[in-house]
GUMI-643621 format. One line per 3 residues: number of its first residue (from 1); for each residue y, x, z of C-alpha. Coordinates in steps of 0.1 Angstrom, whole numbers. Layout:
REM GUMI-643621
NUM	Y/X/Z ~ ...;
REM end
This chain:
REM GUMI-643621
1	1/0/2 ~ 23/31/10 ~ 16/47/-24;
4	23/17/-42 ~ 56/11/-29 ~ 66/49/-34;
7	57/42/-70 ~ 77/9/-71 ~ 108/27/-59;
10	101/58/-85 ~ 100/29/-113 ~ 134/15/-99;
13	149/50/-103 ~ 133/57/-135 ~ 136/41/-172;
16	112/13/-159 ~ 112/-4/-195 ~ 99/29/-211;
19	74/33/-184 ~ 57/-5/-186 ~ 58/-1/-223;
22	39/30/-224 ~ 14/15/-202 ~ 12/-18/-221;
25	3/2/-251 ~ -24/19/-235 ~ -60/4/-224;
28	-63/20/-187 ~ -75/-12/-171 ~ -70/2/-133;
31	-34/14/-143 ~ -27/-19/-153 ~ -41/-39/-124;
34	-19/-12/-102 ~ 9/-22/-123 ~ 3/-60/-120;
37	2/-60/-84 ~ 34/-37/-81 ~ 53/-55/-103;
40	41/-93/-90 ~ 43/-86/-49 ~ 66/-56/-43;
43	91/-61/-74 ~ 87/-99/-81 ~ 93/-97/-116;
46	75/-126/-130 ~ 83/-121/-169 ~ 69/-84/-168;
49	39/-95/-146 ~ 30/-120/-172 ~ 31/-97/-199;
52	9/-72/-181 ~ -17/-100/-173 ~ -16/-110/-207;
55	-25/-74/-219 ~ -53/-71/-192 ~ -68/-103/-208;
58	-65/-90/-242 ~ -88/-60/-228 ~ -114/-80/-213;
61	-110/-118/-228 ~ -141/-128/-214 ~ -135/-118/-180;
64	-130/-153/-158 ~ -109/-131/-133 ~ -85/-119/-160;
67	-83/-156/-174 ~ -76/-168/-138 ~ -50/-141/-133;
70	-33/-149/-163 ~ -31/-186/-155 ~ -16/-178/-119;
73	12/-153/-137 ~ 18/-183/-158 ~ 23/-206/-130;
76	46/-179/-112 ~ 67/-178/-145 ~ 71/-214/-145;
79	50/-223/-175 ~ 29/-250/-157 ~ 13/-269/-186;
82	-1/-238/-202 ~ -12/-224/-167 ~ -30/-258/-161;
85	-49/-256/-192 ~ -60/-219/-185 ~ -72/-224/-151;
88	-91/-258/-159 ~ -112/-239/-184 ~ -117/-212/-157;
91	-129/-240/-135 ~ -151/-253/-162 ~ -168/-221/-169;
94	-173/-210/-134 ~ -191/-244/-129 ~ -212/-240/-160;
97	-223/-206/-148 ~ -228/-211/-112 ~ -230/-248/-106;
100	-207/-267/-82 ~ -206/-248/-51 ~ -186/-223/-28;
103	-184/-200/-57 ~ -159/-224/-70 ~ -134/-217/-43;
106	-110/-194/-61 ~ -105/-215/-96 ~ -101/-247/-72;
109	-76/-232/-52 ~ -56/-218/-78 ~ -57/-249/-101;
112	-47/-272/-71 ~ -15/-253/-65 ~ -6/-255/-103;
115	-13/-296/-100 ~ 8/-296/-71 ~ 38/-279/-88;
118	36/-304/-112 ~ 36/-334/-84 ~ -1/-343/-93;
121	-6/-346/-55 ~ -38/-368/-52 ~ -60/-344/-74;
124	-44/-316/-60 ~ -54/-325/-25 ~ -89/-333/-36;
127	-94/-298/-51 ~ -78/-280/-21 ~ -103/-298/3;
130	-130/-286/-18 ~ -118/-252/-21 ~ -113/-250/18;
133	-148/-262/23 ~ -162/-234/1 ~ -142/-207/15;
136	-154/-216/52 ~ -187/-216/41 ~ -184/-185/21;
139	-160/-163/43 ~ -156/-180/78 ~ -123/-196/91;
142	-103/-163/97 ~ -104/-152/63 ~ -71/-148/45;
145	-83/-167/16 ~ -92/-197/39 ~ -59/-194/59;
148	-43/-196/24 ~ -62/-227/20 ~ -53/-244/50;
151	-19/-237/45 ~ -18/-252/11 ~ -35/-282/23;
154	-7/-285/51 ~ 17/-281/20 ~ 2/-310/4;
157	6/-332/33 ~ 44/-321/39 ~ 49/-333/0;
160	34/-367/6 ~ 55/-372/38 ~ 25/-366/63;
163	46/-342/86 ~ 27/-350/117 ~ -6/-339/99;
166	10/-309/84 ~ 25/-291/112 ~ -10/-281/132;
169	-25/-270/102 ~ 7/-247/92 ~ 6/-235/128;
172	-32/-227/127 ~ -30/-206/94 ~ 4/-187/108;
175	-14/-178/141 ~ -45/-166/122 ~ -24/-144/95;
178	-3/-129/123 ~ -36/-117/141 ~ -55/-108/109;
181	-28/-93/88 ~ 2/-86/107 ~ 38/-99/111;
184	53/-81/79 ~ 22/-92/55 ~ 36/-111/24;
187	13/-139/31 ~ 25/-140/67 ~ 59/-142/56;
190	51/-169/32 ~ 37/-187/62 ~ 67/-184/85;
193	90/-196/59 ~ 66/-230/53 ~ 64/-238/89;
196	103/-233/90 ~ 108/-257/61 ~ 85/-281/78;
199	103/-280/110 ~ 134/-285/94 ~ 123/-314/77;
202	112/-330/110 ~ 149/-323/125 ~ 137/-295/148;
205	164/-271/137 ~ 167/-249/168 ~ 128/-242/165;
208	132/-237/129 ~ 161/-212/131 ~ 144/-179/147;
211	114/-185/120 ~ 139/-186/91 ~ 159/-156/103;
214	125/-136/109 ~ 114/-143/76 ~ 143/-132/59;
217	148/-99/80 ~ 113/-91/70 ~ 116/-99/34;
220	145/-79/31 ~ 132/-49/49 ~ 96/-50/30;
223	110/-60/-3 ~ 147/-57/-9 ~ 172/-80/-14;
226	164/-91/-51 ~ 127/-101/-47 ~ 119/-136/-56;
229	107/-144/-22 ~ 136/-129/-5 ~ 158/-151/-27;
232	138/-182/-14 ~ 141/-171/21 ~ 182/-167/16;
235	178/-202/2 ~ 162/-215/32 ~ 187/-199/57;
238	213/-219/34 ~ 194/-252/40 ~ 192/-247/77;
241	227/-243/80 ~ 236/-270/59 ~ 213/-292/80;
244	231/-280/110 ~ 265/-290/96 ~ 277/-254/88;
247	287/-261/51 ~ 312/-233/47 ~ 286/-209/61;
250	257/-221/42 ~ 275/-219/6 ~ 278/-181/0;
253	239/-177/11 ~ 231/-206/-16 ~ 251/-191/-42;
256	235/-155/-35 ~ 202/-169/-37 ~ 211/-189/-72;
259	228/-159/-88 ~ 193/-138/-80 ~ 172/-164/-94;
262	188/-167/-124 ~ 189/-133/-130 ~ 151/-124/-121;
265	135/-155/-129 ~ 156/-172/-155 ~ 178/-205/-159;
268	146/-229/-165 ~ 123/-215/-137 ~ 114/-241/-110;
271	128/-222/-81 ~ 159/-220/-99 ~ 164/-254/-106;
274	155/-264/-73 ~ 184/-239/-62 ~ 208/-255/-83;
277	203/-288/-73 ~ 207/-276/-36 ~ 241/-262/-44;
280	248/-294/-62 ~ 239/-312/-30 ~ 261/-290/-7;
283	291/-293/-29 ~ 286/-328/-29 ~ 284/-329/9;
286	317/-310/11 ~ 333/-335/-15 ~ 332/-312/-43;
289	324/-337/-66 ~ 335/-324/-99 ~ 320/-292/-92;
292	286/-306/-82 ~ 283/-328/-110 ~ 275/-304/-140;
295	251/-284/-114 ~ 231/-314/-109 ~ 231/-325/-145;
298	217/-286/-153 ~ 190/-291/-127 ~ 177/-325/-142;
301	180/-317/-178 ~ 159/-283/-168 ~ 133/-304/-149;
304	128/-333/-175 ~ 122/-306/-199 ~ 99/-282/-181;
307	85/-305/-152 ~ 85/-342/-170 ~ 103/-374/-162;
310	78/-382/-135 ~ 78/-351/-113 ~ 88/-355/-78;
313	115/-327/-81 ~ 129/-342/-115 ~ 130/-381/-97;
316	148/-362/-67 ~ 174/-347/-91 ~ 177/-382/-108;
319	185/-399/-74 ~ 210/-370/-67 ~ 229/-374/-98;
322	230/-410/-93 ~ 246/-403/-57 ~ 272/-378/-73;
325	281/-404/-99 ~ 283/-430/-71 ~ 306/-412/-50;
328	329/-406/-80 ~ 333/-444/-88 ~ 310/-440/-119;
331	289/-471/-107 ~ 277/-482/-143 ~ 264/-448/-151;
334	248/-446/-116 ~ 229/-477/-117 ~ 202/-471/-143;
337	196/-435/-129 ~ 190/-448/-92 ~ 167/-475/-110;
340	145/-449/-127 ~ 142/-428/-95 ~ 132/-455/-76;
343	105/-470/-102 ~ 91/-436/-105 ~ 90/-432/-68;
346	73/-463/-63 ~ 47/-459/-90 ~ 37/-424/-71;
349	38/-440/-38 ~ 63/-412/-30 ~ 79/-409/9;
352	114/-410/-7 ~ 111/-444/-22 ~ 129/-457/6;
355	157/-434/1 ~ 162/-448/-35 ~ 157/-484/-26;
358	187/-479/2 ~ 208/-460/-26 ~ 203/-488/-52;
361	213/-513/-24 ~ 246/-495/-18 ~ 253/-494/-55;
364	249/-529/-62 ~ 270/-539/-33 ~ 299/-517/-44;
367	294/-536/-76 ~ 299/-569/-60 ~ 264/-577/-68;
370	257/-589/-30 ~ 230/-612/-36 ~ 209/-583/-55;
373	219/-556/-30 ~ 210/-578/0 ~ 172/-582/-14;
376	173/-546/-23 ~ 188/-531/9 ~ 170/-553/34;
379	139/-534/31 ~ 155/-501/38 ~ 191/-500/55;
382	194/-461/53 ~ 222/-441/44 ~ 211/-422/14;
385	240/-399/15 ~ 228/-381/45 ~ 193/-379/36;
388	180/-345/32 ~ 148/-341/11 ~ 126/-313/22;
391	121/-283/1 ~ 88/-273/-12 ~ 65/-253/8;
394	54/-222/-10 ~ 16/-221/-22 ~ 0/-189/-10;
397	-17/-167/-35 ~ -53/-158/-24 ~ -68/-122/-25;
400	-95/-119/-51 ~ -124/-125/-28 ~ -155/-123/-54;
403	-161/-112/-91 ~ -166/-141/-110 ~ -183/-120/-139;
406	-176/-127/-174 ~ -186/-159/-196;
REM end
């Protein structure tokens, strides 16, 4: 690990483009594997990591491990549809070779996380439970791969609004990771972040704050200020400050995170789009509506294109754009958006359905449609303007725990 970190520093100081180009043109699999690990975990450059994983797959196209790792690299780069296709193929090949048993644990885990990122929560939960059962049988309860699946099941509960069910699982996973991997391991840091965001979603801000700050401090120390995981931790600190009402203090952190994500991940990456939306809502909460509107439109356009119209994040941005327009008095433009968000959330049984019912009721009321507003709002008298939707938990990658062989 230390040797790879030193290599990473050398790469940053040298002509990185020339070094990577030289390695990519070669056929040294071990060197490419080391470079992939360096870029993915220490440098966090998802675009270059994707190129390296693609080259490894070209050198060994029949390897299920190479196929699976390329699928995960596509997911990290934000290409979720292609990642799903490849990971489904890996899962089918694994089942064909070994049958449906605990050997399915790795492809099940990774496929489930891609489905989660696309908002396909029911199928993701089924696969995550199967992966967790297989890992417990194969590796035991305390293996890092088992802990990763426990965390990811908790993250799925959180996405479905089952916060009380999620918390004990996240605590179990974090305690195990601290004990077996240490406080500064990347998996542990991801778990600290996830538990902190769950506590924020439950309104336990005082308990969440030391976790958020611990995660950010350790990320900066281990990975530097520009790594995507560090940028996500900066975003999380900004969200905590926002929820504490410290808007002015939160804004520069959120802008720093977004600027870094635009540079490191690109404007269309799901994490970047989330931060664009977060900044828009922070500006809205400060009354900076003219500045908030183009940002939330940018986030929504990107999510419609890359995640689809029915993804939970897309529906959240539709709702947010409706609230920004509502606050500016653009009631006729806001109403169809709020109805679109509500219809989508109802179809998927999303916990934010009540939020959109309330938002629609207030819109109708302000348009003088009092009877329709009363019918809608009677089911949920909530102030939508102050509701905060939890951020998504980071899904943990898993160590490569067995060689799946070749097709």
